[in-house]
N, C-alpha and C positions, 0 to 999 in steps of 0.2 A: 523612373519616376512614377509610372503607372502602378508598379508593385507597391510603392510607398503609399499611394493614394488608396489602393485597395486595402492595405493593412490598416490605415487610418479609419477607413469606412467600417472595417470589421470591428475594430475596438470600440468605435462609436456605437455600433449596434449592441455590442455586449454591455457597454456601460449603461445604455438606456433600458436594458432589461430584456432584450431579444435573446432567446435560448441560443447557446453557443453553436449548436448544429445548424440552426437556421441562419445564424450570422455567417457561417462558412458558406452556406448555399446562396444567400442573397448577394454576398460580396462576389462570389464566383460568377453568378449569372450576369451581374452588371459588367464585369470584365469581358465575359464571353460575348455579350451583345454589343457593347460599346467599342471595346478595343479590338477584339478578334473579329467582330462582325460575323459571328457564327450563330447557328441555331442551338437550341437547348440539347441537341444530341450529344454534344461534347460533355455536358454535365452528366448525362446518363451514362455514357461509356466510361468516363473517368471515375465516377463514383462507384460503379459496379466493379471496375478493375481494382479499386482500392481495397475492397473486401473479398475479392475472389482469391482467398488465401486459406490454405489448410491450417496454418498456424493460428489464424484468428478464431478458429472453432474452439480453441482452448478457453477463450474468455467466457462464453456462456456456460461451458462445463464447470469451470472452477467457481463461477458465481453461484450456480445451482448447488454444487457440492457444499460450498460454504454456508448457504442458506439452510440446507438440510441439517447440517451439523449444528447450526445456531438454533433452529426451531426445535430440534430434537432434544435440546438442553444438554447436549453432549459436553458443552463447555463447563457445566456444573460438575459433572463427574471428573473432568480433567482437573478442575480446580481442587476438588476434594483429594484427588490422588497426589497432586503436587504439594498439598499442605503437609504431607508426611515428611517432606524434606525441609520445610521451613518452620514447622510448629514450635521449635525450641529457640528460635532466633528472635531477638528484639526487633520490632518493626516487621514482624513476619508477614502481615497482610500486604504491606507495600512491596516487599520482595516477591511475594506470591503473585501479585498483579503483573509484575514485569515478566516473570517466568511463564505464567499462564498465557500472557499475550504473545510471547515468543513461540510457544507451542501452537497456539491457535493460529498464529500467522502462517505456520507451516501447513495449515489445513485450508484456510479461507482464501488467501491471496488478496485480501482487502482490508484496508485500515478501518473503514467504517464498520464492517462486520466484526472486527476485533474489538473496537470500542463498545459496540452494542452488546456483544456476547460476554466479554470479560468485564468491561466496565459496569454493565447492567447488573452483574452479580457482586462484583467487588466493591463498588462505591457504597452501596447500602451497608455492606458488611463492615467496611472500614469505619463508616459513621457510627454504626452500632457499637463498635469496639472503642469508640472515643476519639477517633482520628478527627483532625480539623477537616471540615467538609471541603474547603477550598483546596487543601493539600490532596485529598482523595481524588478530586477532579483532575488536578495537575498530573498526578502519577498515572491515572487511567488514560488521559488524553495523550501523554507522551508515549506511554507503552504501546498504545494502539497503533502508532505508525510503523511499528515493527512488522505489522501485517503485510506491508508492501515492500519491505526490505528483505525479510526472510522469505525464501522461495517456498511455494510457487507465488508469483506476483503478477497481477493483471497489468500494472503499468510497465513492468519489464517485458511482458509479451508484446505490448503495443510498441514500445521502443524497439524491440528486436525486429518487428515487422517493418517499421519505418526506416531503420538503419541497416536492414538486411544482415542482422547479426544472429548467431546461434542463440536460441532461447536457453538451451541447456547450459551454455557457457555463462550466460547472464545469471541464471539461477544459482550456479555455483559461485559466481562472483559476488553475489549478495550475502552469502552465508557469514563470512568473517566480519564484514562491516556491521551486519545485523547483530551478531553476538557481541561485538565490541560496544555497540550502542546499548545493548541490554546490560552488560557489565557496568558501563558508565552510569546508567540509571540506578542500578543497585548500589553503586558507590554513593550517589546523591542520597539515596534512602538511608544509608548508614550514617551519613553526617547530619541527616535531618532528625534522627532519633531524639536527640536532646532538645532541639528547638521545638519540635512538635509533640514531644513526650510520647513517642511511639514505644510503649513498654509491653505491648501484647505478646505473650508467649502462648500460642494456641495449641491445644491438643488436637483440635480438628476445626474445620470450617463448618459451622452450623449453617445449613441451607434448607430453608423451608420448602423450596421448590422441588427438591429431589424426593425421596421416599419418606413416608411418615415415620417409619422405624428409625431412619437415619437422623431425622430432625429431632426426635425425642431423646436420643442417646447423646450424651456429651462426649463419651469415649467409645470409639469403635476400633476393632482390630484392623491392622493395616490391610489384611486380605480383603476386608469388606470395602475398602477404598480402591484397591488395585483392580479387582475384577471388573467393576463397572467402567473403569477408564481404559481398559485394554484396547477397544476399537479406536479410541481417540489417539492413544499412544502409537498404535501401529500404522495409522493412516499416513502420516508424513513418511514413514519408512517405506510403505508400499508405493507412494507417489514418487518420491525422489529416488528411492532404490531402483525402481523400475526404469526410470529415465537414465540414470548413470550406469546401470548394468547393460543398457542397450536393449532391454526387453520391449520397451515401447517409447514412443516420442512424447514430448511435452503435451501435445494435443491429445494423444491417446491416453496419457496419464490423467487428463481432465475427465475423460469419459469413465475411466476406471474409478476415479474419485467419486463420481456420481453414483455408480453402481454400488460401490463400497458403502457410501453414506446411506443409500436407500436400504441396503441389507442390514446395516447396523441399526438404523432407526426402527425398521419394521420388526426384525426378528430378535435382535439382542436387547434393545431397550424397550421396544414395543411402545414408543412414545409418540408416534404419529400414525394417522390413518390414511386411507386412500384419498379421502376428501381433503385432508390437510395437505397431503403431498401435492395435489392439484393446485391448491392455493399458493403453496411455496413455488411451484413451477411457474405460475402466472406472474408472481412478483419478480422472480429471477429473469423471466422472459422480457419483462418491461425494462429492467435494469440493463440487460444485455442489449436490447434494441436501442436504448438511448446511446450506449457506447458505440455500437456498430454504425448507427446513423451518423454519429459524429465523425467516426473514422472514414466513412464513405465520402461524406461531403468535404472533409478535410483533405482527402486525396485529390479532389479537384483544386482546392485552394493551394495545396503543395505543388501541383502541376503548374499553376499560374505563377507562383513564386519562382519556380525553376525556369520557366519560359522567359521571365523578366530578368533572370540572372542575378536575383537579389542575394542568394547565398555566396556566389562568387565575388560579387561587388563588396559584400560585407567582409569576406575573408581577405580580399586584397587591401581593403581600407585599413583593417586592423593590423595586417602584416606590414603595411607601409609605415605604421606608427611604431610598432614594436614586433619583433619576432622572438622575444623572450617567452619561453613556454610557461615559466612561473607566473609572469605577469598576466599572460592570456588566461591561464587557469583561474587566477584570482578574479579577473574581469568576468569570466563565465560564471563563477560562483556568485558574485555580487548580483549579476543579472538574474540568475535562477532563484536566489534568495528573495529578491524583490518580486519576481513573478509569482512565487509560491505563496506570497501573502495575500494575493487577490485573485489567483487563477487556479481552477481545479487541476489536479495532477495530470490526468490523461490529456486534457485540453492543452496544457503547457507542453507536454511531450510531443503531441501531434504538430503543434505550431512551430516549435523551436528546433526540433530534430533536423528537418530538411534545411533549415536556415544555417545552423551551426556546424553541420556535418562536414562540409568542405573545409572549413577552418580547422576543425579538429584533425582531419586527415592530413592537411598540409603541414601541421606542426608535429605530426607523428604520434598522436595520442591513440592508444589502443581503444577501439570502439566499445569493447566490453567495459573497460575502465571508465570511459566517458559516460556510458549508460548508468553505471552505479553512482558516479558523481552527480549526474543529473537527478536520479531518483532520490538520493540522499538529501539534496537541496530541497526538492519538492516535498519530501517527508517533513522537513523542518517547517515548511510553509503550513502544514496541517495543524501546527500548534502555535502559529504566529498570527496575531490579529492583523488586519480586520477579518479576513475570511476564516481561517483557523477551523476547518470543518471538525476535526477531532475534539477541539476545545469546546465548540458549540454543542456537539453531541453529549460529551461528558457533563457539561454544565446543565444541560437539559435533564439528564438522568438525576443529578443531585439537586436540581432546582436552585441553582445559585447563578449569580451574574458572571459573565465572562470576565469582566474587569477585576472582580475579587479573586478569581482563580488565576489571574495572570501573574501575580507576584510570586506565589509558591512554584509557578511553572518556570521561572527564570533560571534556576540552577540546571534544570533538565535541558533548557534551551542552550545554555552555555556548554554543557557536555556534548550536545548534538553538534555544535559548531566545532568543538575540538575534534570529535570523530570525523567530521567532514574534512577538516584540514588534513588529518592523517590519511584519509582515503584518497584525497586529491593529490597529495605530494609523495605518498608512498604507494605506488601502483601495485607492489607485491601483495599488499593487503587484499586487494581485489583479485589479482591475477594468479595468486599462488595455487588455489584449488583448481581453477579451470586448466591451467598449464600442467598441473600434476596429474589430473584424472582424465583429461580429454585430449591430450596431445599424443 
């Protein structure tokens, strides 16, 4: 009963506008003082213990690396290179947005960074080519969430820590679902060509932000597009190849990504200065601090939920109602789809993982599989109002209302649900690569 009251108090604080991290802290303090009759040392020791993890160091590394790649305009070079393969296709820019988001997701580990970096370039370019502005927002918003499904992924790192699951296996598990989602979005693009009159056949992607010589010429040789994109193309290979070859851990790969990004930005592109790097580091540090403070205080909250046996109670209650795995998975999907519409991804993972983990283990679901199901659901939440962070960001870039962009987003939402169903009920989609490469 105490645990339910604490949960109610937590959600009340969140609804009235208290930051999520502080809501965790205040709720936990009340329980510690009133129920446990302990002093605040419990809060300190439990919160420190929650972030005393080598794996968590990967989060600030990947955030910093993604910010460097974004600020160095590396996404622009990546887009120009990928345009080589889409230039002769109808609706080329819509396909290019999906492909570029997939590649950038393998660099940044963040959906917000992917929408900002790729959407920031592609939405104005699509509008310039005559695309419907609302459709441009829809494709950029949907493609952006590939940033946390394609590894490396910050939410998967957080889940791995909470569920005590190998981050390497989680990264591998996200690859096939992420590629399926990308292919599904490109299929939507194909069927949207007639409706939205997407007739562009581009010989190149004009981009005023890159070099003046490139922006003046309408046709450039492929080599002039390939060489500037080499560091961006190689970065996912360095990160993921190093992890799966056993050369370094996911956390060490984050550090490698930072060093790689700095070297590429300074010496290859010469696009940032020492002063700019410090500014990027400051922003990355703030973003990382927000996440880690949330994780630390959520650790105390999770401890309280465990002490109150809420996860066990929930598992026993559901299993008393049904032990059908198909039904339970459907129920979990519905819960996560609803949560994703109003709760930030990492917050939802931190809150729900310790609650649902005993249930998932009791019915025999692989924890890597569950992590990908959970993340896929929350990805969909990023394009589902009212919260819909990706949709809000893309709408702001295009200066259109969220409501107007929602209608062209519906086919992408439908495809996302179809992929979610496949990922949920065909475990091999997720587990094939982890079992093949890491067993």
